[in-house]
C-alpha positions as YAML, in Angstrom:
chain: A
units: angstrom
residues:
- id: 1
  name: MET
  ca: [0.89, -51.53, -5.24]
- id: 2
  name: LYS
  ca: [-0.02, -55.19, -5.15]
- id: 3
  name: LYS
  ca: [2.32, -55.47, -2.06]
- id: 4
  name: TRP
  ca: [0.08, -53.14, -0.09]
- id: 5
  name: ILE
  ca: [-3.19, -54.97, -0.55]
- id: 6
  name: GLY
  ca: [-2.60, -57.30, 2.30]
- id: 7
  name: VAL
  ca: [-1.68, -54.35, 4.68]
- id: 8
  name: ILE
  ca: [-4.91, -52.68, 3.54]
- id: 9
  name: ALA
  ca: [-6.82, -55.99, 4.10]
- id: 10
  name: LEU
  ca: [-5.50, -56.49, 7.56]
- id: 11
  name: THR
  ca: [-6.29, -52.96, 8.53]
- id: 12
  name: VAL
  ca: [-9.93, -53.23, 7.43]
- id: 13
  name: VAL
  ca: [-10.19, -56.52, 9.38]
- id: 14
  name: GLY
  ca: [-8.68, -54.74, 12.34]
- id: 15
  name: ILE
  ca: [-11.08, -51.83, 12.15]
- id: 16
  name: LEU
  ca: [-14.09, -54.05, 11.72]
- id: 17
  name: ALA
  ca: [-13.07, -56.32, 14.62]
- id: 18
  name: ALA
  ca: [-12.38, -53.31, 16.87]
- id: 19
  name: ILE
  ca: [-15.89, -51.81, 16.14]
- id: 20
  name: VAL
  ca: [-17.65, -55.22, 16.76]
- id: 21
  name: ALA
  ca: [-15.56, -55.77, 19.94]
- id: 22
  name: ILE
  ca: [-16.52, -52.24, 21.35]
- id: 23
  name: GLU
  ca: [-20.16, -53.04, 20.42]
- id: 24
  name: TYR
  ca: [-20.03, -56.40, 22.37]
- id: 25
  name: LEU
  ca: [-18.37, -54.99, 25.21]
- id: 26
  name: THR
  ca: [-20.27, -51.74, 25.76]
- id: 27
  name: VAL
  ca: [-23.92, -52.52, 24.87]
- id: 28
  name: PRO
  ca: [-26.11, -54.33, 27.18]
- id: 29
  name: ILE
  ca: [-26.73, -57.92, 26.15]
- id: 30
  name: HIS
  ca: [-30.29, -57.41, 25.43]
- id: 31
  name: SER
  ca: [-29.55, -54.40, 23.19]
- id: 32
  name: VAL
  ca: [-27.05, -56.03, 20.90]
- id: 33
  name: PRO
  ca: [-28.09, -55.61, 17.29]
- id: 34
  name: THR
  ca: [-29.45, -58.67, 15.50]
- id: 35
  name: PHE
  ca: [-26.68, -58.71, 12.86]
- id: 36
  name: LEU
  ca: [-24.27, -59.41, 15.80]
- id: 37
  name: GLY
  ca: [-26.45, -62.28, 17.19]
- id: 38
  name: GLY
  ca: [-28.56, -60.23, 19.53]
- id: 39
  name: LYS
  ca: [-31.81, -61.20, 21.21]
- id: 40
  name: HIS
  ca: [-30.17, -64.32, 22.71]
- id: 41
  name: VAL
  ca: [-30.35, -63.90, 26.39]
- id: 42
  name: ARG
  ca: [-27.71, -66.61, 27.10]
- id: 43
  name: GLY
  ca: [-24.31, -65.90, 25.39]
- id: 44
  name: HIS
  ca: [-20.69, -65.35, 26.06]
- id: 45
  name: TYR
  ca: [-20.68, -61.81, 24.69]
- id: 46
  name: GLN
  ca: [-17.79, -60.62, 26.96]
- id: 47
  name: ARG
  ca: [-15.66, -63.56, 25.52]
- id: 48
  name: ARG
  ca: [-16.74, -62.67, 21.93]
- id: 49
  name: GLY
  ca: [-15.77, -59.10, 22.62]
- id: 50
  name: SER
  ca: [-12.41, -59.91, 24.09]
- id: 51
  name: ALA
  ca: [-11.59, -62.37, 21.20]
- id: 52
  name: LEU
  ca: [-12.54, -59.76, 18.69]
- id: 53
  name: LEU
  ca: [-10.28, -57.18, 20.61]
- id: 54
  name: VAL
  ca: [-7.32, -59.60, 20.45]
- id: 55
  name: LEU
  ca: [-8.20, -60.06, 16.80]
- id: 56
  name: ALA
  ca: [-8.15, -56.47, 15.98]
- id: 57
  name: VAL
  ca: [-4.81, -55.91, 17.87]
- id: 58
  name: VAL
  ca: [-3.28, -58.87, 15.95]
- id: 59
  name: ALA
  ca: [-4.36, -57.68, 12.59]
- id: 60
  name: PHE
  ca: [-3.18, -54.09, 13.24]
- id: 61
  name: GLY
  ca: [0.13, -55.60, 14.47]
- id: 62
  name: GLY
  ca: [0.21, -57.68, 11.30]
- id: 63
  name: ALA
  ca: [-0.39, -54.83, 9.07]
- id: 64
  name: ALA
  ca: [2.21, -52.61, 10.81]
- id: 65
  name: TYR
  ca: [4.73, -55.40, 10.51]
- id: 66
  name: TRP
  ca: [3.99, -56.09, 6.84]
- id: 67
  name: ALA
  ca: [3.98, -52.24, 6.00]
- id: 68
  name: VAL
  ca: [7.42, -51.92, 7.77]
- id: 69
  name: ARG
  ca: [9.00, -54.84, 5.80]
- id: 70
  name: ILE
  ca: [7.59, -53.47, 2.47]
- id: 71
  name: ARG
  ca: [9.00, -49.90, 3.22]
- id: 72
  name: ARG
  ca: [12.44, -51.35, 4.24]
- id: 73
  name: ALA
  ca: [12.49, -53.50, 0.99]
- id: 74
  name: GLU
  ca: [11.65, -50.49, -1.06]
- id: 75
  name: ARG
  ca: [14.34, -48.30, 0.58]
- id: 76
  name: ALA
  ca: [16.91, -51.17, -0.02]
- id: 77
  name: ASP
  ca: [15.98, -51.41, -3.63]
- id: 78
  name: ASN
  ca: [16.42, -47.57, -4.25]
- id: 79
  name: ALA
  ca: [19.60, -47.06, -2.25]
- id: 80
  name: PRO
  ca: [22.82, -47.30, -4.01]
- id: 81
  name: THR
  ca: [25.36, -49.86, -2.65]
- id: 82
  name: ALA
  ca: [29.05, -49.57, -2.71]
- id: 83
  name: THR
  ca: [29.68, -53.15, -3.91]
- id: 84
  name: ALA
  ca: [27.61, -52.59, -6.83]
- id: 85
  name: GLY
  ca: [29.59, -49.65, -7.99]
- id: 86
  name: ALA
  ca: [32.90, -51.59, -7.40]
- id: 87
  name: VAL
  ca: [31.54, -54.48, -9.54]
- id: 88
  name: ALA
  ca: [30.42, -52.30, -12.18]
- id: 89
  name: GLN
  ca: [33.99, -50.66, -12.35]
- id: 90
  name: ALA
  ca: [35.91, -53.80, -12.18]
- id: 91
  name: GLY
  ca: [33.82, -55.53, -14.77]
- id: 92
  name: SER
  ca: [32.71, -59.20, -14.78]
- id: 93
  name: ALA
  ca: [34.68, -62.18, -13.56]
- id: 94
  name: ASP
  ca: [35.08, -63.35, -17.15]
- id: 95
  name: SER
  ca: [36.50, -59.99, -18.46]
- id: 96
  name: LEU
  ca: [38.93, -59.86, -15.57]
- id: 97
  name: LEU
  ca: [40.23, -63.39, -16.27]
- id: 98
  name: SER
  ca: [40.58, -63.03, -20.00]
- id: 99
  name: ARG
  ca: [42.75, -59.92, -20.07]
- id: 100
  name: PRO
  ca: [46.45, -60.11, -18.99]
- id: 101
  name: ASP
  ca: [47.70, -58.54, -15.78]
- id: 102
  name: SER
  ca: [48.65, -54.79, -16.39]
- id: 103
  name: THR
  ca: [51.64, -55.15, -14.20]
- id: 104
  name: PRO
  ca: [54.10, -57.88, -15.06]
- id: 105
  name: GLU
  ca: [55.68, -59.88, -12.26]
- id: 106
  name: THR
  ca: [59.35, -59.01, -11.53]
- id: 107
  name: PRO
  ca: [61.62, -61.30, -9.72]
- id: 108
  name: PRO
  ca: [62.46, -60.19, -6.20]
- id: 109
  name: ASN
  ca: [65.83, -58.33, -5.63]
- id: 110
  name: GLN
  ca: [68.70, -60.51, -4.29]
...
């Protein structure tokens, strides 16, 4: 669950940035709420809106990338591998080296 906290945080940041960007880009400058810095006649609200829109896209992209990496890692951890089974059947290197060969070497036929 700890792995997903970053994905959730990036998603929340993306949602908030998208909401504020839409507010900046759609509301007239004199009607922008005061908690967004309204009542200033001069300002770069189009730039702020565009920057927040870019931030929202980057946050959503980062959250999606992170979620895909977590999902792939979880699938890889749960999937059985052929090499792990072969190693388990053969044993460790020490056990292989300590026991004698089961087939003795015979001299080649002349």
